[in-house]
N, C-alpha and C positions, 0 to 999 in steps of 0.2 A: 502494502500499498503506499511505503514510504518513498519508494521510487517511481510512482505515480506522479510526485510533484515535480519530480525532477523536469527541467527547461532543456528541449531539447533543441537543436539546430534548425534553424526555420529555411524554408526552402529560400526565400530570399536572399537570405545571408548564405545559403551554401552555394548559389549562384554568384553571388557578389565575389566570393571569396574565391571560386573557380578563377572567375574573371582575373582577378587579380595575380591569382599565380600564374594563369595562362600570360599575362602581360597585355589583357584586352585592352583597345582604345577608352580612355576614360574610365578606366575600372579603377584605378587609383584614387583619382579623384572622386569617385563616387562612395569609394569606402571612407576618405577622409571625410566628406561631407556626413556621412552615415553616424560615425565615432568619433566624430570631435566632442560632441556635446559630453559624452560619457567619460573620456580623457580629461577634459578639463574639470569634470566633477569629481572623479578620482584625484586628481591634483589638490584640489582644495580641500577636499575631505581629507587627505594622508598630512598634508599639511596642518590642517587644523588639528588632526586626531595627535601632532607630536607638538602642540600648544605655540605653531608659528604662524607668522602673518607673512604672507609672501605677495607682491607687487605684482602686478600683471604682467611685467617683463620677465619677471623670474618663472609666472606660471606659463607663458608661453614657452619659455625655455623648455621647461619640463614637459610641456605636452610635446615640444618639436623633439626631444630624446627618445620619446616612446614611439611616434611614427618613424624617426631616422632607427629605431631598433627592431621596427617591424618590417621595414624593406633590407635591413642589413642581410648580406649572404644571399642573395635572391630570395629575399620574402622566408629564410630559414624559420623564424620565428613562428610565423603563419603556416608553414608546412608541417610543424610540428603538430600542431592542432589536431588532436586525435578525433573530434568532431562529436564526443560523446556527451557535450554539453551546449549551450547556446555558444555563441560568438563571445556576445556580449560578456557573457562569464568569464570565458577564457582570457579577452581583452582587460576585462578589470583585474584579473590577477596578473597577466604583465604588465600592466602600466602601474600599479600599484607598486610591484618590486623592482621596476626601472625607478620612480619617482622617490619610493623611499630609501634608493641607493645613491640617489644625487643628493636627496637634501643631507643625508648623514655625511655625505663628502663636502659640500658644502658648508655646512655647520664649521667641520673639521677646520676646514680651509680658513674659514672666517678668524676662528679663536686662534690659527696659528699664524694669521696676518697681524694680527694684535689690533684687529677689527673691532668696533662695538658688536658685542654679542647680545643684543637687547631683545632675544625674541624674533630677530626680523632675521629673515633667508635669503638672499638677493640682493639687488641695487646693483651701481655700476660695478665695484671693484671686487664682486664676488662670483668668480666664475670666468672670467674673460677668456683664461687659458684653456676653458672647457666647454666652452658654448657647442660645440661641434662635437662632440666625445659622446658616444654610445659604446657602454661596454658591449663585446661579443660574446654572445651566449654559448656556441659549440664549442668546448672545451677541445677537442680532438683535432677539431679544424684548427684552434690556436696553436695547439701542442706541434703541429708540424709547419704551420706556417711560421712558427717561432725559430724553427732552423734556420732561415734565412736571416736572423737579426744576429748582433755581435752582441756578446755577453752581456753588457750594461741594457742594451733595449730589451734583450729577451728578459731579463731579470724585472725589468719595469713592467713590460707586459703582463708576465706572469701576476705581478703583486696586484696589479690592476683590474686585471681582465679576470684571471682564476683565482685569486686570493681576497678581491674586493676591498683592498686597501684603499685610504685615501692618500692624496698628493702629500699630504704632511708626512704619513707614517712611510711611503715609498720614499721621502726626502731625506728623512733620519736614516733609513735600512741601507740606503744605498751610497749614502755621503753628498748628494749632489743638493745644488738650493731649490727650494720649493718651485721657484720660478722656472727651472729646468723639467721640470717633469713634462709638464704638458707638451715643450716642442719634440722631447724625446718621443713621448707618447705616438705624436704626429708622424714624426720620420718614420717610426717604427711599422706605424699604421699604413703608410705609405709602400712601406717595402712589402709588408704583408698583401696589399691590395695588388699589389702586381703582380704577387707570387703566385694569386688565385686563377688566373689566366681564364 
């Protein structure tokens, strides 16, 4: 009886998901239009549940991070969806995980750089070196791609993507300045992207 209440994948969402995976014209735009409100709600709710007030720019960054995560690796996150729940439920879980990581990391960076931490996450100086970063979730793929990196880059990528460490934790662990972590990650990501072929 309990199982009867499970929300299943609707035909509309099944078709939309398939169009995205097939990279049909306008499919991604339709997907974003359909689920933008949901991701915005998750961003607001996740921040609120942590006692944080986020400004609109920060919220938009968080939402963009979620959508970047969804398209990364040829829609790898969407391809992993087992279709045994509603698409909205799956996206809520993915969005919450991406946003919670980002908020945790942003808070660590704010306090590490000595800026005021008065319950605000976001703002001008907070994540400027990280706005385009989304963690890659496929551990096997990362480990293969890391073989293309030098040891420092591989270390930084492993700590950030696989261990979920903040920029501050990474800078202390590898002995590089906080401001160097973002550029090293960017350079490593470029090498890894080029290696995907």
